[in-house]
C-alpha positions in Angstrom: -7.7 -105.4 -28.8 -7.0 -102.2 -27.0 -5.9 -104.2 -23.9 -3.5 -106.5 -25.9 -1.9 -103.4 -27.6 -1.4 -101.8 -24.2 0.1 -104.9 -22.8 2.4 -105.3 -25.9 3.6 -101.6 -25.6 4.3 -102.1 -21.8 6.4 -105.3 -22.6 8.4 -103.4 -25.1 9.1 -100.5 -22.9 10.1 -102.8 -20.1 12.4 -104.5 -22.5 14.0 -101.4 -23.6 14.5 -100.2 -20.0 16.2 -103.4 -19.1 18.5 -103.2 -22.1 19.6 -99.6 -21.3 23.3 -99.6 -20.8 25.1 -98.1 -18.0 26.3 -95.3 -20.2 22.9 -94.6 -21.4 21.7 -94.7 -17.6 24.3 -92.2 -16.8 23.3 -89.9 -19.5 19.7 -90.1 -18.4 20.6 -89.5 -14.9 22.6 -86.3 -15.8 19.9 -85.1 -18.0 17.1 -85.5 -15.6 18.7 -84.1 -12.4 18.7 -80.5 -12.1 19.3 -80.5 -8.4 20.8 -82.8 -6.0 21.5 -83.2 -2.2 23.3 -86.1 -0.4 25.4 -87.3 2.2 28.9 -88.3 1.2 31.9 -90.4 2.6 35.1 -89.8 1.0 38.1 -92.2 1.3 41.6 -91.4 0.1 44.0 -94.3 -0.7 47.8 -94.2 -0.8 50.0 -95.8 -3.4 49.6 -99.2 -1.8 45.8 -99.1 -1.6 45.6 -98.4 2.1 43.2 -95.8 3.3 45.2 -92.7 4.3 42.3 -90.4 5.1 38.5 -90.5 5.5 36.1 -87.5 5.5 32.3 -87.1 5.4 29.8 -84.3 4.9 27.1 -83.0 2.7 26.9 -82.4 -1.1 24.5 -80.0 -3.1 24.2 -79.4 -6.6 22.0 -77.1 -8.6 22.4 -76.7 -12.4 23.8 -75.1 -14.3 27.2 -74.8 -12.6 26.6 -74.6 -8.9 27.7 -77.0 -6.2 28.7 -77.2 -2.6 30.8 -79.8 -0.8 30.5 -79.3 3.0 33.1 -81.1 4.7 32.3 -81.7 8.3 34.6 -84.5 9.6 37.6 -84.7 10.4 38.2 -81.1 9.3 35.8 -78.4 8.4 36.2 -77.4 4.8 34.0 -76.0 1.9 34.1 -76.1 -1.7 31.7 -73.9 -3.5 31.1 -73.1 -7.2 29.0 -70.4 -8.5 29.1 -67.6 -11.3 32.3 -69.2 -12.9 34.4 -69.4 -9.8 35.2 -71.8 -7.2 36.0 -71.1 -3.5 38.0 -73.4 -1.3 37.8 -72.7 2.3 39.8 -74.4 5.1 38.4 -73.5 8.6 41.5 -74.7 10.3 43.9 -72.6 8.2 41.4 -69.7 8.1 42.1 -69.5 4.5 40.0 -69.1 1.2 41.4 -69.9 -2.1 39.5 -68.6 -5.2 40.0 -70.0 -8.8 38.4 -69.3 -12.0 36.6 -72.1 -13.9 38.8 -72.4 -16.9 39.8 -75.4 -19.1 42.2 -76.9 -16.2 39.3 -77.0 -13.8 36.6 -77.8 -16.5 37.2 -81.4 -16.3 37.4 -82.1 -12.6 35.1 -84.6 -11.0 33.1 -81.8 -9.0 32.0 -80.3 -12.3 30.9 -83.5 -14.0 27.5 -83.4 -12.5 26.7 -79.6 -13.1 25.7 -79.8 -16.7 28.6 -77.5 -17.8 30.5 -80.4 -19.3 29.8 -82.4 -22.5 31.1 -85.7 -21.2 31.5 -87.2 -24.5 33.5 -84.2 -25.7 35.8 -84.2 -22.7 35.9 -88.0 -21.9 36.3 -91.4 -23.5 33.5 -93.5 -21.8 33.8 -97.2 -21.0 31.5 -99.7 -19.1 33.2 -101.3 -16.3 30.8 -103.9 -14.9 29.2 -104.3 -11.6 31.0 -103.9 -8.2 29.8 -103.0 -4.7 26.1 -103.2 -6.0 26.8 -100.4 -8.5 27.2 -100.4 -12.2 30.5 -98.3 -13.0 31.3 -96.1 -16.1 34.9 -95.1 -16.6 35.6 -91.7 -17.9 39.1 -91.2 -19.4 39.9 -87.5 -20.0 40.9 -86.6 -23.6 43.0 -83.7 -22.2 46.4 -85.0 -21.2 46.8 -82.0 -19.0 43.6 -82.6 -16.9 45.7 -83.8 -13.8 44.2 -87.1 -13.4 44.0 -90.5 -15.2 40.3 -91.5 -14.9 37.1 -91.0 -13.0 34.6 -93.7 -12.4 31.0 -93.0 -11.8 28.8 -95.7 -10.0 25.1 -95.9 -10.7 22.8 -97.7 -8.2 19.2 -98.2 -9.4 19.6 -95.5 -11.9 20.9 -93.0 -9.3 24.4 -91.6 -8.4 26.0 -94.0 -5.9 29.7 -93.3 -6.0 32.7 -91.8 -7.7 36.4 -92.8 -7.9 39.3 -90.6 -9.0 42.8 -91.7 -10.0 45.3 -88.6 -10.2 48.6 -88.3 -11.9 50.3 -88.9 -8.5 49.1 -92.2 -7.8 46.4 -91.2 -5.3 43.1 -92.9 -5.5 40.0 -91.1 -4.0 36.6 -92.7 -3.7 33.3 -91.0 -2.8 30.2 -92.7 -1.6 26.8 -91.1 -1.7 23.9 -91.7 0.5 20.4 -90.3 1.4 20.1 -88.9 -2.0 17.4 -86.4 -2.9 16.9 -85.8 -6.6 15.5 -82.3 -7.6 15.1 -81.0 -4.0 14.3 -77.3 -3.6 17.5 -75.7 -2.7 18.1 -72.1 -1.3 20.1 -69.9 -3.5 22.2 -68.9 -0.4 23.7 -72.3 -0.3 25.8 -71.4 -3.4 26.7 -67.7 -2.4 30.1 -68.0 -0.5 31.2 -65.3 1.8 34.7 -65.5 3.4 34.4 -65.6 7.1 35.8 -62.7 9.0 39.5 -63.0 9.6 40.1 -65.5 6.9 42.9 -64.8 4.5 41.7 -64.8 0.8 43.9 -65.7 -2.1 42.5 -65.4 -5.6 44.2 -66.9 -8.8 
């Protein structure tokens, strides 16, 4: 009898997991990932849908509110968030721009994964079906001044697989993640940005 009860519970649990919607899976992923490291490839498309620029690098996330995008190709750039600020560093221009995390930045794609945003408060969520081997969820901002039309988040086997951003200027940006590590041990120094010597710093 105990064996039959165990098998019945196992079947029920399997069915519940199978019936979990992409939106529920997204919430589960966001709730269960306190840290993340991955490679990324970013493709920017023009208004005609043609690739205008492709870049790649490393992405790191530590909750709450910390992330780092290290762009390595074709240009070296860094975007770092920590302590309520975001640093944007362009190595070619030798320039650093610092911004506060306010409402205008609070709904940007980079912050969606940090745990500082209530996605249901900031966005309307819609399931978009499967494409490129991923289940996609569309997030439409409720704030009309957010600067973009929508964000798509793609889940691949219950993990983050990709993101897509459509801004208000007709530009489309797609990000594909690979070699994902969930909850790795990340050094605090990753999220402590220090402007390189000789770089111009502009703070808003």
